[in-house]
C-alpha positions, 0 to 999 in steps of 0.5 A: 888445891880448890879450883874456885872457878869450878865451884858453884856459889853454894858449894863455895859457901859450904867449903868456906863454912866447913874448912877444918879448924879446932873444934869443927868436924868435917861431916855435915852430911851426918847432920839431920836436915829437913826434907831435901835440904843439903849441907850446901843449902843450909850453909846459905841460910840466914842462920847457917849450919855449923858442926862442932867436933867433940874428941875424947879418948880417940873418939869424936862426937859432934854437935850440929846446930844453926847460928842466928845473929843478934843484928842489933836486937836484944837477945837474952830475955827478949829474942830468947825469952827467959823461962821458955823452951829454946831450940838452942840455935835456929832451923832444925833441932840442935843435934848431939851425935854421940858414938860413945857413952858419956856423962853430961853434967853429971848425968849418964847418957848412952851412945845415940843421937839426941836433940838438945834444947834449953830453957835459958834463965837470967842466972842458970840454963836448963839443958835437955836431951831427947831421943827425938832429933829428926825434927824442926827445932820448934815446937818442942812437943809432948812427944819430944819431952817424953823422949828426954834422956837427961836434964841438967842445970848450969850456971850463967857467966858473962862473956868478955866481949859482945858475941854477935852470932850464937856460938857453940864450941868445944873446950877440951880439959884433957883426954877424957873430958871437956866443956861444950861452951854456949855463947851469945850476946854477953852470956856464956854457959858451959856444959861438962862432958866426960867420956864414959860413965863417971865413977862415984 
């Protein structure tokens, strides 16, 4: 039982942010944060830290990302320009902690930790994974591009309702696969992930 009287404001914010729920991991300490930033401090940012669990075949990967909000701004094609590299969140680079080999969007990716960034378009997004992940999200430098291990293109769909705050979630499609789902404003993009290498 949590004693709210003994919690500092920062600790309370972190506790509320990381309450276990479907698709949410409990290990924000594994997320790389710049300098002496703590998960508690990251929870108080205007674009707070969030962690998404990806569980397949008894193993759990996770995505660490920050969640900007629209706040009455036009997002796609404006705040997030089409055809330009986006950190796919805010603050530090969005990170994929992958403890097992996987097939992501049809591309085999070995176990490791990667930054995930995108080039959004009106009808499709390009996804990139780079082994350079211990960094602020921008700029995406030549060194980051040189360390890419995967590039995937996925089609854009529309959400049913307005999504105010950028959200990444995990949609399981069975024991061995599922989709990472990216939603903001009226845009939805799904990135399929399979546990291990797919047989061809």
